[in-house]
C-alpha positions, 0 to 999 in steps of 0.5 A, a space after each residue: 500500500 505504501 508503494 501505491 501511495 508513493 506512486 500517487 504522490 509522485 504522479 500528483 507532484 509531477 503533474 502539478 509541477 508540469 502544469 506550473 512550468 507550462 503556465 510559467 512558460 506561457 506567461 514568460 512568453 507573453 511578458 517577453 512579447 510585451 517587453 519586445 513591443 515596449 523596447 521597439 516602441 521606445 526606440 521608435 519614440 526616440 528615433 522620432 525625436 532624433 529625426 525631428 530635432 537631431 541629436 540635441 532634441 534626442 538628448 533633451 528627450 532623454 534627459 527630460 525623461 519625456 514620454 516613454 522615457 519616464 518609465 523607471 524600468 527603461 534604460 537609454 544610452 546615447 553614445 558616439 559623436 557627442 557626449 554620452 547620455 545615460 538614463 538608468 545606467 552607469 555605463 553603455 551596455 555591450 550590445 551590437 546593432 541589430 533589428 531585434 532586442 537581445 538580453 544584456 547585462 547592465 550596470 546601474 551604479 557602483 553600489 548596485 549589482 549587475 542586472 539583466 535586461 532586454 535592449 536593442 541598439 540602433 545606429 543613427 545617421 550622425 554616427 551615434 549609437 542609441 541603446 534602449 531597453 527595459 530591466 528584467 525585474 518582471 521576469 525575476 519576480 515571475 521566477 520567484 513567484 513560480 518557485 514559491 508556487 512549486 514549494 507550496 505545491 510540494 507542501 500541499 501534495 505531501 499533506 494530501 498524500 499523507 491524508 490520502 494514505 491514512 484514509 486509504 489505509 483506514 478504509 482498506 483495514 476496515 474492509 480486510 478486517 471484516 473479511 478476516 473476521 468472517 473467514 475466522 467465523 467460517 474456520 471456527 465452524 460457523 458456516 452461516 457467517 456471511 459478508 454484507 454486500 454493498 453493490 458498489 461494483 469494486 474489487 472488495 464487493 466482488 471479493 465479498 460476493 465470492 466469499 459468500 458463494 464459497 461459504 454457501 457451497 461449504 455450508 451445503 457440502 457440510 450439511 449434506 455430509 452431516 445429514 448422511 453421517 447422521 442418517 447412517 448413524 441413525 439407521 445403524 442404531 436399530 440393527 445394533 440394538 437388535 444385535 445386542 438383544 439377540 446376544 442377550 437372548 443367546 447368553 440366557 440360553 447357552 450353558 457352555 462357558 466358552 460360548 458364554 465368554 464369546 457372547 459376552 465379548 460380542 455384547 461388549 463390542 455391540 455396546 461400544 458400537 452403539 455408543 459410537 453411533 449415538 455419539 456420532 449422531 449427537 455430534 451431527 445434531 450439535 454441529 448441524 444446529 438441529 437442537 433446541 436452545 436450552 441454555 439457562 444460567 448454570 453454576 459450573 461448580 454444581 455441575 462439576 460436583 455432581 459429576 465428580 460424585 457420580 464418577 467417584 465409585 468408578 474412580 475408586 474401582 480403578 484406583 484413581 483419586 478423583 477430587 473437585 476444586 469447584 468455585 461458583 461461576 455462572 454461565 448460560 449453558 445447556 445442562 444436559 450437553 454440558 454434563 455429557 461433555 464433562 462426563 466425557 472429559 472425566 471418562 477420558 482422564 480415567 482411561 488415559 490419565 494417571 492416578 489423580 484427577 482434579 475437576 476444577 471450575 473458575 471464572 476468568 475475564 469474560 469466561 467460565 472454565 471447567 478444568 479436568 487435569 490428570 497426572 498421566 502421560 498427557 497428549 503431545 503438543 503436536 497431536 492436541 489439535 487433531 485429537 478433537 477431530 472425529 474418530 482420531 485416536 492416538 497410537 497409545 489409545 488403540 488398545 483401549 475401548 472407545 471410538 475417538 469421539 469423546 473429545 470431538 463431542 466436548 469440542 462440539 458442545 463448546 462451539 455450541 455455547 460459543 466457547 472452546 476446548 483447550 488442551 494443555 499441560 506439561 505433566 499430564 493433560 489439562 483439558 479446559 472447557 471455556 464458556 462465555 459468561 
């Protein structure tokens, strides 16, 4: 953008200077023409006086400063056969006889600097030489005036370029931030985010339109994918339920220990498959927005204490110490989804954590947090972003039960509430569910 502003500034400066130089040339040409006419008219007046009364009449005309000779910007020199007569000069200028005026340098006195003028020299019949001319002060004033105009143009151009850069930068920054914010909304899973169009026809409006078309296409594809996965999970629940019922029936009728063990294993796998289907279906509903808004003011401490009490027997059975450090903080939340998310975090800590699990709640600026920490091996930092995706399981978790949907469910619940799931921890895993207050 700085290059664009600099280019605009240079073009503006060059165009202004070109206009000033063109105007100066035209005006100097007009002034030069006037001076040439003034010099020739003065010469004609003096020649008329000379031809009327000879050298004496011309001398009287000059000394008396009659007619055009009275102009203080003109200078006259009569030299040759008689006494030299000077008007506004200290000595006769060096100039040859010609029909057209020329630029000459004249001396007007010992204490005055040499100055420039336009003069014409004429030979008189008596052998004298008549030099008449005008001073160049007018041209100097024009030059000084145009120099001042150029300086003022530079100052104005710099000021306008600065204001233009600030204004242009502000407008571009506002528009790019608007587009970036919408892109961030889309990246966070809010596929309903759209940019406002203004029908201005400029590049930004074209970009907004294409962004909206892209967002609509992504929304359509994600909706179709969610609908297919949701329908698949929904359709598979019934056969899996029937399979579980059939296994239960077989277990009730079989007496052989080996067959019973095999049926128990099949029953466990069927339960795990049904749990995966239910979780997948629930995540599809959460991310698809096909749920009713049931958020009410909820004390996170009460939810945490209830879940800790519920999981304490299972923790004791597993040899794990489960404790709560709950501080009251109220956020608008769906109790059912929040309880399921917290249950997933505790269940995940029981499976993969160490010997101690702590469930804490706290309030930070603008947020309420539920923190589940353990002293287990944790999750490598490079894997923390992908473990919240569906069906992602790390290598050390493949020998345990589970379908890789627990953290994905928690992340979906966080997004549903406008919050986020943050995984951290250097010794063990710290899972923080942040919800806006």
